[in-house]
C-alpha positions as CSV (number, residue, x, y, z in Angstrom):
1,M,-53.1,-6.3,-86.9
2,P,-55.2,-9.3,-87.8
3,V,-51.9,-11.3,-88.1
4,G,-50.7,-10.2,-84.9
5,Y,-54.5,-11.0,-83.2
6,V,-54.0,-14.6,-84.9
7,F,-50.7,-15.2,-83.0
8,G,-52.4,-13.8,-79.5
9,R,-55.3,-16.1,-79.8
10,L,-52.9,-19.0,-80.6
11,G,-51.3,-18.4,-77.5
12,C,-54.7,-18.4,-75.8
13,F,-55.5,-21.8,-77.1
14,L,-52.0,-23.2,-76.1
15,N,-52.7,-21.7,-72.7
16,G,-56.1,-23.3,-72.7
17,D,-57.7,-20.0,-71.6
18,D,-60.6,-17.6,-73.3
19,Y,-62.6,-20.9,-74.3
20,G,-66.2,-20.9,-75.0
21,I,-69.4,-22.7,-73.6
22,P,-69.8,-26.5,-73.6
23,T,-70.7,-28.1,-76.8
24,K,-71.2,-31.7,-78.2
25,L,-69.8,-30.6,-81.7
26,P,-67.2,-33.0,-82.8
27,W,-64.2,-30.2,-82.6
28,G,-65.2,-29.6,-79.1
29,I,-61.9,-29.5,-77.0
30,A,-61.4,-30.0,-73.1
31,F,-58.7,-27.9,-71.4
32,P,-58.0,-29.9,-68.2
33,K,-54.7,-27.9,-67.6
34,G,-56.2,-24.7,-69.1
35,S,-57.0,-21.5,-66.9
36,P,-59.3,-22.3,-65.6
37,P,-59.1,-26.0,-66.4
38,T,-62.2,-27.6,-67.8
39,T,-62.7,-31.5,-68.5
40,V,-66.0,-30.8,-70.6
41,K,-65.7,-30.2,-74.3
42,V,-66.0,-26.5,-75.1
43,H,-66.2,-24.3,-78.1
44,P,-62.6,-23.4,-79.0
45,T,-63.5,-19.8,-79.6
46,Q,-59.5,-19.1,-79.7
47,L,-59.5,-21.3,-82.9
48,Y,-62.9,-19.3,-84.5
49,E,-61.0,-16.0,-83.7
50,V,-57.9,-17.4,-85.3
51,L,-59.7,-18.4,-88.4
52,A,-61.7,-15.1,-88.8
53,S,-58.6,-12.9,-88.4
54,I,-57.0,-15.2,-91.3
55,V,-60.2,-14.2,-93.5
56,I,-60.3,-10.6,-92.3
57,F,-56.5,-10.4,-93.1
58,A,-57.3,-11.6,-96.7
59,L,-60.0,-9.3,-97.4
60,M,-58.4,-6.5,-96.2
61,L,-55.3,-7.4,-98.3
62,W,-57.0,-8.2,-101.6
63,V,-60.4,-6.7,-101.4
64,V,-60.7,-3.8,-99.2
65,S,-57.2,-2.2,-99.6
66,P,-57.0,-1.6,-103.3
67,R,-60.5,0.3,-103.1
68,F,-59.0,2.9,-101.0
69,K,-57.8,6.0,-102.7
70,R,-56.7,7.7,-99.5
71,E,-54.6,7.0,-96.8
72,G,-56.0,6.2,-93.3
73,P,-59.3,4.4,-93.7
74,L,-57.8,0.8,-93.8
75,M,-57.3,0.7,-90.0
76,F,-60.9,1.8,-89.4
77,A,-61.9,-1.0,-91.9
78,Y,-59.9,-3.5,-89.2
79,L,-62.1,-2.1,-86.6
80,I,-65.3,-2.9,-88.3
81,F,-64.2,-6.3,-89.3
82,A,-63.0,-6.9,-85.6
83,G,-66.1,-5.6,-84.0
84,I,-68.3,-7.9,-86.0
85,E,-66.1,-11.0,-85.6
86,R,-66.0,-10.4,-81.7
87,F,-69.6,-9.7,-81.3
88,L,-70.5,-12.8,-83.4
89,V,-67.6,-15.1,-81.3
90,E,-69.4,-13.7,-78.1
91,Y,-72.4,-15.7,-78.5
92,V,-70.2,-19.0,-77.7
93,R,-68.2,-17.5,-74.9
94,T,-68.4,-17.7,-71.4
95,N,-69.2,-14.2,-70.7
96,K,-72.2,-13.3,-69.0
97,P,-74.5,-10.9,-70.4
98,V,-74.6,-7.2,-68.5
99,A,-77.5,-5.5,-70.5
100,L,-79.9,-5.9,-73.2
101,G,-78.9,-9.9,-73.3
102,L,-75.4,-8.6,-74.4
103,T,-71.8,-8.9,-72.9
104,Q,-69.7,-6.1,-72.1
105,Q,-67.4,-7.4,-75.0
106,Q,-70.2,-7.1,-77.5
107,F,-70.9,-3.5,-76.4
108,I,-67.3,-2.8,-76.9
109,S,-67.6,-4.5,-80.2
110,I,-70.4,-2.3,-81.1
111,G,-68.3,0.5,-80.5
112,L,-65.7,-0.7,-82.5
113,F,-67.8,-1.1,-85.6
114,V,-69.0,2.3,-85.0
115,I,-66.0,4.2,-84.8
116,G,-64.6,2.0,-87.8
117,V,-67.6,3.1,-90.0
118,V,-67.0,6.9,-88.9
119,G,-63.2,6.5,-89.5
120,V,-63.7,5.1,-92.8
121,W,-65.9,7.6,-93.8
122,W,-64.0,10.3,-92.5
123,F,-60.5,9.3,-93.8
124,G,-62.0,8.1,-97.0
125,T,-63.1,11.7,-97.8
126,H,-60.4,14.0,-96.1
127,G,-57.4,11.7,-95.6
128,R,-54.3,12.2,-98.0
129,L,-54.3,10.8,-101.5
130,R,-52.1,7.7,-101.7
131,P,-49.1,8.1,-103.8
132,V,-48.9,6.5,-107.3
133,V,-47.2,3.1,-107.2
134,K,-45.0,2.3,-110.1
135,L,-45.7,-1.2,-111.5
136,R,-43.1,-3.5,-112.9
137,T,-44.2,-2.6,-116.4
138,G,-42.8,1.1,-115.9
139,K,-46.1,2.3,-116.0
140,A,-47.9,3.9,-113.2
141,A,-50.8,2.3,-111.2
142,P,-54.1,4.4,-111.5
143,A,-54.3,6.7,-108.6
144,A,-56.9,9.5,-107.8
145,K,-56.0,12.9,-109.4
146,K,-54.0,15.0,-107.2
147,K,-54.9,18.9,-107.0
148,P,-52.6,21.1,-108.9
149,A,-49.7,22.6,-107.1
150,R,-50.1,26.4,-106.3
151,A,-48.0,28.8,-108.0
152,A,-45.1,30.5,-105.7
153,R,-46.1,33.8,-104.6
């Protein structure tokens, strides 16, 4: 999911849409042929999201995934990361607050975060155990203990 999001946001950057508020930072970019066009330098929020998604992918691949002993919670872990990422990026986007000083997208991000937490907990405790993976050495990788099979009646 985060890799797909990278390509989507790169498309937004190349099209010049979904950019942020005006900035004086040295990496601000104008999109004179954007959708909508702007000649004022703005936050390239598309690139912020690209970088965040690359970090999320690395975290999920090398830190989070190996810790799960059951199938299912990894997708929900992505919802947690994506919710946090979008919530923070919204502070420099052009979307207007709708309530409590937050944008509609920030409320959606909070929902993603909550669903992610519940999903990680549920599948982390109720999901199927991950299969044992053979290492190149021929030894089995450590995995959670499986319940013994029931005897046939």
